[in-house]
PAZAPA-4460 file (N, C-alpha, C; in steps of 0.05 Angstrom, whole numbers, plus 32768, in hexadecimal, padded with zeros to 4 digits):
% residues 124
    n_x    n_y    n_z   ca_x   ca_y   ca_z    c_x    c_y    c_z   seq   type   mol
   817E   7DE4   803E   816C   7DF1   8032   8178   7DEB   8011     1      M     A
   8165   7DF2   8000   8167   7DF0   7FE3   816D   7E0D   7FD9     2      D     A
   8180   7E10   7FC3   8180   7E29   7FB6   8171   7E38   7FAF     3      K     A
   8154   7E36   7FA9   8142   7E48   7FA4   8136   7E52   7FC8     4      M     A
   8139   7E48   7FDD   8133   7E4E   7FFA   8146   7E5E   7FF5     5      A     A
   8164   7E59   7FF7   8178   7E69   7FFA   8170   7E85   7FE9     6      E     A
   816E   7E8A   7FD9   8168   7EA1   7FC4   8158   7EB5   7FD1     7      K     A
   813F   7EA4   7FD5   812F   7EB5   7FE8   812D   7EC3   7FFC     8      E     A
   813B   7EB6   800C   8142   7EBA   8029   815C   7ED5   8027     9      E     A
   8169   7ECC   8011   817E   7EEB   800E   816A   7F02   8003    10      V     A
   8162   7EF5   7FF1   814E   7F10   7FE0   8144   7F22   8001    11      T     A
   8131   7F12   8011   8121   7F1F   8022   8133   7F29   802F    12      A     A
   814D   7F1B   803D   815A   7F36   804D   816B   7F50   803E    13      E     A
   816B   7F42   8024   8172   7F60   8015   8160   7F77   8014    14      T     A
   8146   7F6E   8015   812B   7F79   8010   812F   7F8E   8029    15      S     A
   812A   7F7F   8038   8129   7F85   805D   8142   7FA5   805D    16      T     A
   815A   7F98   8051   8164   7FA7   805A   8174   7FC9   8048    17      E     A
   8165   7FBC   8035   8161   7FE1   801E   8147   7FE7   8028    18      D     A
   812D   7FDD   8037   811C   7FEE   8042   8129   7FFD   8057    19      A     A
   812E   7FF0   8066   813C   8001   807E   8151   8014   807F    20      E     A
   815B   8015   805E   8166   8034   805C   815C   8049   804A    21      K     A
   8144   8044   8052   8130   8055   803E   8128   8064   8055    22      V     A
   812D   8083   8049   8120   809D   8059   8107   809F   8050    23      V     A
   80F5   80A7   8061   80DC   80B0   8054   80DC   80D0   805D    24      V     A
   80DD   80E0   8051   80DF   8103   805A   80BA   8102   8051    25      E     A
   80BA   8119   8071   809B   811F   806E   808E   8136   8052    26      P     A
   8076   812C   8055   806F   8142   803C   806C   8159   804E    27      Y     A
   807C   816A   803B   807E   8189   803E   8066   81A0   8037    28      D     A
   8050   8192   8030   803B   81A8   8029   8020   81AB   8041    29      A     A
   801E   81C4   8045   8008   81CC   805A   7FE9   81C2   8054    30      A     A
   7FE4   81AF   8067   7FC9   81A7   8065   7FB7   81C5   805C    31      D     A
   7FA5   81B5   804E   7F8A   81CE   8046   7F76   81CF   8053    32      I     A
   7F60   81DB   805B   7F43   81DA   8071   7F31   81C9   8056    33      D     A
   7F1C   81C9   805E   7F05   81C3   804D   7EFE   81DE   8041    34      F     A
   7EF5   81EA   804C   7EF3   8207   803B   7F06   820F   8029    35      D     A
   7F1B   820A   802B   7F2D   8215   8012   7F37   81FF   8000    36      T     A
   7F2B   81E6   8001   7F2A   81CB   7FEF   7F12   81D4   7FDD    37      F     A
   7EFA   81E4   7FEE   7EE7   81E7   7FDD   7EE8   81FD   7FCD    38      C     A
   7EF3   820F   7FCD   7EF5   8224   7FBB   7F06   8220   7F9E    39      K     A
   7F15   81FD   7FA7   7F1B   81FD   7F85   7F04   81F4   7F71    40      S     A
   7F04   81FB   7F57   7EF1   8209   7F43   7EF1   81EA   7F2D    41      D     A
   7EF2   81D8   7F38   7EFD   81BE   7F1D   7EE5   81C0   7F0E    42      M     A
   7EE7   81B6   7EFA   7ED5   81BB   7EE9   7EE1   81A4   7ED2    43      R     A
   7ECE   819B   7EC2   7EC8   8182   7EB2   7ED7   8190   7E93    44      V     A
   7EED   8185   7E8C   7EF8   819A   7E6F   7EF6   8187   7E5A    45      V     A
   7EF6   818A   7E41   7EF8   8175   7E2C   7F14   817B   7E1B    46      K     A
   7F1F   816A   7E14   7F3E   8171   7E06   7F33   8177   7DED    47      V     A
   7F36   818D   7DE0   7F35   819A   7DC4   7F58   818D   7DB7    48      K     A
   7F63   818C   7DBF   7F83   818E   7DB1   7F95   8189   7DCB    49      D     A
   7FAA   8176   7DC4   7FBE   8171   7DD3   7FDE   816E   7DC6    50      C     A
   7FE8   817A   7DCF   8008   8179   7DBD   801E   8175   7DD3    51      V     A
   8033   8168   7DCC   8046   8169   7DD6   8054   8182   7DD6    52      A     A
   805D   8188   7DED   8070   81A2   7DF7   808A   81A8   7DED    53      V     A
   8095   81AB   7DD7   80B7   81AB   7DC8   80C4   81B1   7DDF    54      K     A
   80DC   81A1   7DE0   80EC   81A6   7DF4   80F1   819E   7E11    55      K     A
   80D0   818F   7E14   80CF   817A   7E2B   80BF   8164   7E25    56      S     A
   80D1   815C   7E36   80C7   8135   7E32   80AE   8131   7E45    57      K     A
   80A4   8140   7E58   8090   813B   7E67   8078   8147   7E69    58      K     A
   8078   8161   7E56   8068   816D   7E56   8049   816D   7E43    59      L     A
   8036   8174   7E44   802A   8168   7E2E   8014   818B   7E35    60      L     A
   800D   8194   7E15   8003   81B2   7E14   7FE3   81A3   7E0D    61      Q     A
   7FCC   81AB   7E21   7FB2   81AB   7E16   7FAA   81C1   7E12    62      F     A
   7F8D   81C5   7E01   7F7E   81D6   7DF0   7F62   81C6   7DFA    63      T     A
   7F57   81DA   7E11   7F3F   81D2   7E18   7F25   81DF   7E1D    64      L     A
   7F0E   81D0   7E17   7EF5   81D4   7E17   7EE6   81DC   7E32    65      D     A
   7EED   81F8   7E41   7EE3   81E9   7E62   7EC7   81FB   7E69    66      D     A
   7EB2   8202   7E4D   7E9A   820D   7E52   7E97   8228   7E5A    67      G     A
   7EAE   8235   7E52   7EA9   8256   7E60   7EAF   825F   7E3A    68      S     A
   7EAC   8261   7E24   7EAD   8262   7E0C   7EC6   8266   7E02    69      G     A
   7EDD   8266   7E0F   7EFD   8268   7E0E   7F0D   8252   7E1B    70      T     A
   7F20   824C   7DF9   7F2E   8232   7E04   7F3E   823B   7E16    71      D     A
   7F4A   8225   7E2E   7F58   8229   7E40   7F75   8218   7E3A    72      R     A
   7F8A   821E   7E42   7F9C   8211   7E3E   7FAD   8206   7E5C    73      T     A
   7FAC   81EC   7E5B   7FC0   81E1   7E70   7FD2   81CF   7E61    74      I     A
   7FEC   81D0   7E7A   7FFE   81BF   7E6E   8001   81B4   7E8F    75      L     A
   800E   8194   7E80   800B   8184   7E96   8024   816E   7E8F    76      S     A
   8032   8162   7E9A   804E   814C   7E9D   8041   8130   7E99    77      G     A
   8035   8130   7E89   802A   8109   7E86   802C   8103   7E72    78      M     A
   8042   810A   7E59   804F   8106   7E45   8054   80E5   7E48    79      H     A
   805E   80DF   7E61   806C   80C1   7E60   805B   80B5   7E65    80      S     A
   8038   80BA   7E69   8024   80A4   7E6E   8013   80AB   7E54    81      Y     A
   800D   80C0   7E49   8002   80C2   7E2E   800C   80C9   7E14    82      Y     A
   8002   80C2   7E05   8008   80CC   7DE3   7FF6   80EC   7DE2    83      E     A
   7FFE   80FD   7DDA   7FE7   810F   7DD9   7FD0   810E   7DCB    84      P     A
   7FCB   8101   7DB4   7FBE   80FF   7DA4   7FA9   80ED   7DA9    85      E     A
   7FAD   80D2   7DB9   7F99   80CE   7DCE   7F8F   80D4   7DE0    86      K     A
   7F92   80EC   7DEF   7F83   80FE   7E01   7F71   810E   7DEC    87      L     A
   7F6E   8116   7DD5   7F5A   8128   7DC6   7F42   8118   7DC6    88      V     A
   7F27   812C   7DD9   7F14   811E   7DD5   7F0E   8116   7DF1    89      G     A
   7F22   8110   7E01   7F13   8107   7E20   7F0E   811D   7E30    90      K     A
   7F00   8117   7E42   7EF1   8129   7E57   7F02   8126   7E71    91      T     A
   7F07   8135   7E74   7F1A   813A   7E96   7F15   814F   7EA8    92      L     A
   7F22   8149   7EC1   7F10   8162   7ED6   7F2C   816B   7ED9    93      V     A
   7F28   8185   7ED9   7F42   819F   7EDB   7F37   81AC   7EF2    94      A     A
   7F4F   81B9   7EFE   7F49   81D5   7F14   7F57   81E8   7F06    95      I     A
   7F40   81FB   7EFF   7F47   8213   7EF5   7F51   8230   7F03    96      V     A
   7F4A   822D   7F19   7F48   8245   7F29   7F63   8246   7F36    97      N     A
   7F7B   8240   7F2F   7F98   823D   7F34   7FA4   8251   7F29    98      I     A
   7FB7   825C   7F2D   7FC3   8274   7F27   7FD3   8273   7F0E    99      P     A
   7FD3   8280   7EF9   7FE5   826D   7EDF   7FF7   826C   7EE5   100      P     A
   8004   8258   7ECF   8022   8254   7EDB   8031   824F   7EBD   101      R     A
   804F   825B   7EB9   8056   825D   7EA2   806C   8243   7EA1   102      A     A
   806E   8233   7E8B   807C   821B   7E87   8082   8214   7E6A   103      M     A
   80A0   821B   7E6B   80AD   8216   7E50   80A2   822E   7E44   104      M     A
   80A2   8247   7E47   8093   825A   7E35   8072   8253   7E32   105      G     A
   8064   8242   7E40   8045   8244   7E3C   8037   8247   7E52   106      I     A
   8026   8256   7E56   8018   825E   7E73   8007   8247   7E76   107      V     A
   7FFD   8237   7E8E   7FF6   8223   7E91   7FDA   8237   7EA1   108      S     A
   7FBE   8229   7E99   7FAB   8238   7EA7   7F98   8222   7EBB   109      H     A
   7FA5   8215   7ECB   7F94   81FB   7ED6   7FA4   81EA   7EE1   110      G     A
   7F9B   81D7   7EE5   7F9E   81C2   7EF4   7F93   81A6   7EEC   111      M     A
   7FA3   8189   7EDC   7F8C   8172   7EE2   7F89   815F   7EFA   112      F     A
   7F78   8151   7EFE   7F73   8148   7F1C   7F79   8128   7F08   113      L     A
   7F8F   811C   7F13   7F9A   810A   7F0D   7FA6   80EE   7F26   114      S     A
   7FA5   80DD   7F1F   7FB3   80CA   7F35   7FC6   80AF   7F20   115      A     A
   7FD9   80A8   7F35   7FEB   8099   7F29   7FE5   807B   7F36   116      E     A
   7FDF   8060   7F27   7FD7   804E   7F38   7FFA   803B   7F40   117      C     A
   7FF6   8029   7F45   8003   801E   7F58   8016   800D   7F3F   118      K     A
   800D   8007   7F2A   801D   7FFD   7F0E   8028   8015   7F08   119      K     A
   8029   802C   7F08   8033   8046   7EFD   802E   804E   7EE5   120      G     A
   8011   8046   7EE1   7FFD   8059   7ED0   7FEF   806C   7ED6   121      K     A
   7FED   807E   7ECD   7FE3   8094   7ED5   7FC8   809B   7EC4   122      M     A
   7FB2   809B   7EDB   7F8F   8098   7ED7   7F87   80BF   7EDC   123      R     A
   7F7D   80BF   7EC7   7F6C   80DD   7EC5   7F50   80DC   7ECC   124      L     A
***
């Protein structure tokens, strides 16, 4: 067996051993029924302003136009994926009828719909 084949075989064995050690914990969130999901107020929002939250490595503070006539503030932990100035002017989808939540002394009034791709990139 040549050295390259030996190396690949050892790597494959190591990967299998490592994979067997991984413990997958069950997701601990209760399923919701369709009627509960339908209560989500999802709105298309326009980003008017976006700034990094001081003393936070992850949080961005968004000022949004949600069509209500009053600016809406939402905080989101996506600073590692996006620079704030690149998000100004973007159109996003937000859930706006969840309870307000204070983070870093700022109250967030909603949550964005987003997904993380296999390559570790976030998509809004």
